[in-house]
C-alpha positions as CSV (number, residue, x, y, z in Angstrom):
1,M,-77.5,-36.8,9.3
2,S,-77.8,-34.8,5.9
3,P,-75.4,-36.0,3.2
4,A,-74.1,-32.3,3.1
5,R,-72.7,-32.6,6.7
6,V,-69.8,-34.5,8.1
7,R,-68.8,-35.0,11.8
8,L,-65.3,-33.9,12.9
9,L,-63.4,-34.1,16.2
10,T,-60.9,-31.7,17.4
11,A,-57.6,-32.2,19.0
12,L,-58.0,-32.6,22.8
13,L,-56.3,-30.7,25.6
14,C,-54.0,-33.2,27.2
15,V,-53.5,-35.9,24.4
16,A,-54.1,-34.3,21.0
17,M,-55.3,-35.9,18.0
18,A,-54.8,-35.0,14.3
19,L,-56.5,-31.8,13.0
20,P,-59.0,-32.3,10.3
21,G,-57.3,-31.0,7.0
22,T,-54.8,-28.6,6.7
23,A,-54.2,-25.6,8.8
24,E,-53.6,-21.9,8.5
25,A,-52.0,-19.6,11.2
26,Y,-52.7,-20.1,14.7
27,I,-54.6,-22.5,13.5
28,H,-58.1,-22.4,11.9
29,L,-59.7,-25.9,11.8
30,A,-60.3,-27.0,8.2
31,F,-61.2,-30.0,6.2
32,E,-60.5,-31.3,2.6
33,F,-63.5,-31.6,0.3
34,G,-63.6,-31.6,-3.3
35,G,-59.9,-30.8,-3.8
36,K,-60.3,-27.8,-1.5
37,T,-59.5,-26.9,2.1
38,I,-62.5,-25.4,3.9
39,S,-62.1,-23.5,7.2
40,I,-65.0,-24.1,9.5
41,K,-66.8,-21.2,11.3
42,W,-70.3,-20.3,12.7
43,P,-72.5,-18.4,10.4
44,T,-74.5,-16.8,13.0
45,S,-74.2,-16.4,16.9
46,P,-74.3,-20.0,18.2
47,R,-76.7,-21.2,20.8
48,W,-75.2,-23.5,23.4
49,F,-76.8,-25.7,26.1
50,V,-75.6,-27.3,29.2
51,T,-76.4,-31.0,30.4
52,D,-78.3,-30.7,33.5
53,R,-76.2,-33.3,35.5
54,G,-73.2,-32.3,37.4
55,V,-70.4,-34.4,39.2
56,A,-68.9,-34.5,42.7
57,G,-68.0,-31.0,43.8
58,V,-69.6,-29.3,40.7
59,S,-73.2,-28.8,40.2
60,A,-74.9,-28.2,36.7
61,S,-75.6,-24.7,37.8
62,Q,-71.9,-24.3,38.8
63,F,-70.8,-25.8,35.7
64,Q,-72.9,-23.5,33.5
65,A,-71.5,-20.2,35.3
66,E,-67.9,-21.3,34.9
67,V,-68.6,-22.0,31.1
68,E,-70.4,-18.8,30.6
69,R,-67.6,-16.9,32.1
70,A,-65.2,-18.6,29.7
71,F,-67.4,-17.6,26.9
72,A,-67.3,-14.1,28.1
73,V,-63.6,-13.9,27.9
74,W,-63.9,-14.7,24.0
75,E,-66.8,-12.2,23.5
76,A,-64.6,-9.5,25.4
77,V,-62.1,-9.6,22.3
78,P,-62.4,-6.1,21.1
79,T,-61.3,-6.8,17.6
80,S,-63.7,-9.8,17.2
81,S,-67.5,-9.9,16.3
82,I,-68.3,-13.3,17.8
83,A,-71.2,-13.6,20.3
84,F,-72.9,-16.4,22.0
85,Q,-76.2,-17.3,23.3
86,F,-76.9,-19.6,26.5
87,A,-80.3,-21.5,25.5
88,G,-80.7,-23.5,28.8
89,F,-80.2,-26.6,30.4
90,T,-81.0,-30.2,28.6
91,S,-81.0,-33.9,29.4
92,A,-78.9,-34.3,26.2
93,L,-75.3,-35.4,26.3
94,P,-72.5,-34.0,24.3
95,S,-72.0,-37.3,22.5
96,E,-75.5,-37.1,20.9
97,N,-76.0,-35.8,17.2
98,D,-79.2,-33.8,17.8
99,D,-78.7,-30.3,16.3
100,L,-77.9,-29.1,19.8
101,S,-74.7,-27.7,20.8
102,V,-74.2,-29.1,24.3
103,F,-71.4,-28.8,27.0
104,G,-71.3,-31.2,29.9
105,F,-69.7,-34.1,31.7
106,E,-69.3,-37.6,30.5
107,A,-67.2,-40.4,31.9
108,E,-64.5,-41.6,29.6
109,P,-62.1,-43.8,31.6
110,D,-60.2,-45.2,28.5
111,M,-59.4,-41.7,27.7
112,D,-57.1,-41.3,30.9
113,R,-55.1,-38.5,29.6
114,V,-57.8,-36.5,27.8
115,L,-59.5,-33.7,29.9
116,A,-61.9,-32.5,27.5
117,A,-62.7,-32.6,23.6
118,T,-64.8,-30.7,21.0
119,G,-66.6,-32.2,18.2
120,F,-68.4,-30.8,15.4
121,I,-70.9,-31.3,12.6
122,V,-70.2,-29.0,9.5
123,D,-71.7,-28.4,6.2
124,V,-69.1,-29.8,3.9
125,L,-70.2,-27.3,1.1
126,T,-69.8,-24.1,3.1
127,G,-67.7,-25.1,6.3
128,D,-70.7,-23.7,8.4
129,I,-70.7,-25.3,11.9
130,V,-74.1,-26.8,12.4
131,E,-73.6,-28.3,15.7
132,S,-70.6,-28.3,18.1
133,D,-70.3,-30.3,21.5
134,V,-67.8,-30.1,24.2
135,F,-67.5,-33.1,26.7
136,F,-65.6,-32.9,29.9
137,N,-64.2,-36.1,31.2
138,S,-65.6,-36.7,34.8
139,V,-63.1,-39.2,35.7
140,F,-60.7,-36.2,36.5
141,P,-61.4,-34.0,39.7
142,W,-62.7,-30.7,38.8
143,S,-62.7,-27.2,40.6
144,V,-64.8,-24.2,40.3
145,A,-62.9,-22.4,42.9
146,A,-62.4,-18.6,42.3
147,A,-58.5,-19.0,42.9
148,G,-58.2,-22.5,41.6
149,E,-57.8,-25.6,43.7
150,P,-54.7,-27.7,44.2
151,G,-55.2,-31.3,42.9
152,R,-58.1,-30.4,40.7
153,F,-58.3,-29.0,37.2
154,D,-59.8,-25.8,36.7
155,L,-63.2,-26.0,34.8
156,R,-62.9,-22.4,33.4
157,S,-59.4,-22.7,32.1
158,V,-60.2,-25.9,30.3
159,A,-63.5,-24.3,29.1
160,T,-61.7,-21.2,27.8
161,H,-59.3,-23.7,25.7
162,E,-62.4,-25.7,24.4
163,I,-64.4,-22.7,23.4
164,G,-61.5,-21.7,21.2
165,H,-62.1,-24.9,19.4
166,F,-65.9,-24.4,19.5
167,L,-65.1,-21.0,17.6
168,G,-63.2,-23.0,14.9
169,L,-59.5,-22.5,16.2
170,G,-56.9,-25.3,16.4
171,H,-53.9,-25.6,18.6
172,S,-51.0,-23.0,18.8
173,A,-47.3,-24.1,19.1
174,I,-46.2,-21.2,21.1
175,G,-45.2,-23.0,24.3
176,E,-42.5,-25.6,25.5
177,T,-43.0,-28.9,27.2
178,E,-40.9,-31.2,29.0
179,L,-41.2,-35.1,28.5
180,R,-41.8,-37.0,31.7
181,A,-40.7,-40.7,32.2
182,D,-44.4,-42.1,32.1
183,G,-44.6,-40.4,28.5
184,T,-46.7,-37.5,29.5
185,H,-45.7,-33.8,29.0
186,R,-45.2,-31.2,31.6
187,V,-45.7,-27.6,30.4
188,L,-42.7,-25.3,30.9
189,A,-44.3,-22.4,29.3
190,A,-47.1,-21.5,27.1
191,G,-47.8,-18.2,25.6
192,T,-51.4,-19.0,24.4
193,V,-54.5,-20.5,25.8
194,M,-54.7,-22.7,22.7
195,F,-51.5,-24.7,23.6
196,P,-52.4,-28.6,23.4
197,V,-51.4,-29.5,26.7
198,S,-53.0,-28.6,30.0
199,M,-51.1,-26.3,32.5
200,G,-52.0,-28.9,35.3
201,R,-53.9,-29.4,38.3
202,G,-54.8,-25.9,40.3
203,N,-53.4,-23.7,37.5
204,V,-55.7,-20.8,36.5
205,A,-53.6,-19.2,33.7
206,D,-55.6,-20.3,30.9
207,R,-58.6,-18.1,32.0
208,T,-56.8,-15.3,30.1
209,L,-56.3,-15.0,26.4
210,Q,-52.9,-14.1,25.1
211,P,-52.1,-12.3,21.7
212,D,-52.0,-15.3,19.7
213,D,-55.5,-16.4,20.8
214,I,-56.9,-12.8,20.2
215,A,-55.5,-12.7,16.7
216,G,-56.8,-16.1,15.8
217,A,-60.3,-15.4,16.9
218,S,-60.3,-11.8,15.2
219,D,-58.9,-13.1,11.8
220,L,-61.7,-15.7,11.9
221,Y,-64.5,-13.3,13.2
222,P,-63.2,-9.9,12.4
223,D,-65.0,-6.7,13.6
224,G,-65.5,-4.0,11.0
225,T,-62.2,-2.4,11.3
226,F,-60.0,-5.3,12.4
227,Q,-58.2,-5.9,9.0
228,A,-57.8,-2.2,8.2
229,R,-56.1,-1.6,11.5
230,T,-53.7,-4.7,11.5
231,G,-51.2,-5.9,9.5
232,I,-50.1,-9.3,7.8
233,I,-46.5,-10.8,7.3
234,T,-45.9,-13.2,4.6
235,G,-43.0,-15.1,3.8
236,R,-41.3,-18.3,3.1
237,A,-39.3,-20.9,5.1
238,R,-36.3,-22.4,2.9
239,L,-34.0,-25.2,3.5
240,A,-31.5,-24.6,0.6
241,S,-33.8,-24.5,-2.4
242,A,-36.6,-26.4,-1.0
243,G,-39.7,-25.2,0.9
244,V,-40.1,-26.5,4.6
245,L,-43.4,-27.8,5.1
246,G,-44.9,-27.4,8.7
247,A,-42.1,-24.8,9.9
248,H,-43.5,-23.0,13.0
249,V,-43.0,-19.3,12.3
250,V,-43.2,-16.8,15.2
251,A,-43.6,-13.0,14.7
252,F,-42.4,-11.0,18.0
253,N,-43.5,-7.4,18.0
254,V,-40.5,-5.5,19.4
255,R,-42.7,-2.7,20.7
256,T,-45.4,-4.5,22.6
257,G,-43.6,-7.8,23.3
258,S,-46.5,-9.8,21.9
259,M,-45.9,-13.2,20.1
260,I,-48.2,-14.5,17.2
261,G,-47.5,-17.7,15.5
262,G,-48.2,-19.3,12.2
263,F,-47.3,-22.3,10.2
264,A,-45.8,-22.9,6.6
265,T,-48.6,-25.1,5.5
266,S,-47.7,-25.6,1.7
267,Q,-44.9,-27.6,0.2
268,D,-43.0,-24.3,-1.0
269,G,-42.8,-23.3,2.7
270,T,-45.0,-20.2,2.3
271,F,-46.5,-18.8,5.6
272,R,-49.0,-15.9,6.4
273,I,-49.4,-14.4,9.8
274,A,-52.4,-12.1,10.0
275,G,-53.8,-9.9,12.9
276,L,-50.3,-8.2,13.8
277,T,-50.1,-4.9,15.5
278,P,-48.4,-2.7,12.9
279,G,-44.7,-2.2,13.4
280,P,-41.4,-4.1,13.4
281,H,-41.2,-7.7,14.3
282,V,-38.5,-10.4,14.7
283,I,-39.2,-13.5,12.7
284,R,-38.3,-16.8,14.0
285,V,-38.7,-20.1,12.3
286,E,-38.5,-23.4,14.1
287,P,-39.2,-27.0,13.7
288,L,-42.4,-28.4,15.2
289,D,-40.6,-30.9,17.4
290,D,-41.6,-29.9,21.1
291,Y,-44.8,-31.8,20.8
292,D,-46.5,-34.5,18.6
293,V,-46.8,-32.9,15.1
294,E,-50.3,-34.5,14.8
295,S,-51.3,-31.8,17.4
296,F,-51.0,-29.3,15.0
297,L,-51.1,-30.4,11.5
298,S,-52.4,-33.6,9.7
299,S,-50.4,-32.6,6.4
300,P,-47.9,-35.6,5.5
301,G,-44.4,-34.6,4.9
302,V,-43.9,-32.2,7.7
303,N,-40.1,-31.4,8.1
304,V,-38.7,-31.1,11.7
305,D,-35.1,-32.0,10.6
306,F,-33.7,-28.5,10.7
307,R,-32.3,-25.9,13.1
308,A,-34.2,-23.0,14.4
309,A,-33.2,-19.6,12.6
310,F,-34.0,-15.9,12.9
311,H,-34.5,-13.6,9.6
312,P,-31.5,-11.1,9.9
313,R,-33.6,-8.1,9.6
314,L,-36.8,-6.7,11.1
315,I,-39.9,-7.1,9.2
316,V,-42.4,-4.5,9.4
317,A,-46.0,-5.5,9.3
318,P,-47.9,-2.6,7.5
319,V,-51.4,-1.2,8.5
320,G,-54.0,-2.6,6.7
321,G,-51.9,-4.7,4.3
322,A,-49.1,-7.2,3.7
323,N,-45.3,-6.9,3.5
324,A,-43.2,-7.9,0.5
325,S,-42.7,-11.6,1.0
326,F,-39.3,-12.8,2.1
327,D,-37.2,-16.0,2.7
328,V,-36.0,-17.2,6.0
329,I,-33.1,-19.8,5.3
330,V,-32.7,-22.7,7.8
331,R,-30.0,-25.4,8.0
332,P,-30.3,-29.0,8.6
333,K,-29.8,-30.4,12.1
């Protein structure tokens, strides 16, 4: 491995791991190097391969077809410029460092709550992704059925989530879970494909991108007019005179009903949410306490000891620019 490269592993779909580096809105994966935070992304259209071995019920060709359909969902985002190239089948596995970006099955019985994971090799000087591999845990039962299959995890849904990571997106916190007695979480609601917990066996909802996913991909890989046609909301989450690090901020568009989230990623509680449809938004600030904090942010000192609060006035996202910054005041629990 070149000394200018480093290997990273994203959060996982069922049991999330800490994200590398700090995070931006919705979140962009990043790492720290030389005192700077560097977001990762593909410098050109990435080529991807598929391992030439399937599992019971899913052949290699069926696997490739479902992953290609999941890629097509991201390629269809009208405000994003990203494109992908299927390069063929290979005997290589996702766990190998070989300058190939490989999707495939591998058995990881010790990772008994992990459906899939995405790893990266990146250039630490530029943040360019050099290689990204996605493994699907073959210890789970998988389905490629058009309408899903009870008792099996939908391959296309999981692939759509992992391709979000493959792009350079982290997890979104727009969702709600319920803690089960065995320590696992059941998803009660999710407003984004990039929510860190699977919707469960037989569910195909994550085949369809939500506004938060679309804004994240478009902000990372904008088309020629995206920034000119959308708006940015900036502000600060504040508890008394102190900023609230790690506060989850949601902008709700009162005209379209879309929700796009962001985070206060600095000690002074500032946040920035880009890619918004211009117009008035309700702003809600809440603690990141519905799921493991490490699923979203690896910054030390994240504050979850406060009550959710709304800004008392609508905030307008202007066309092609940002609003004047404002404060949202929260109270301790």
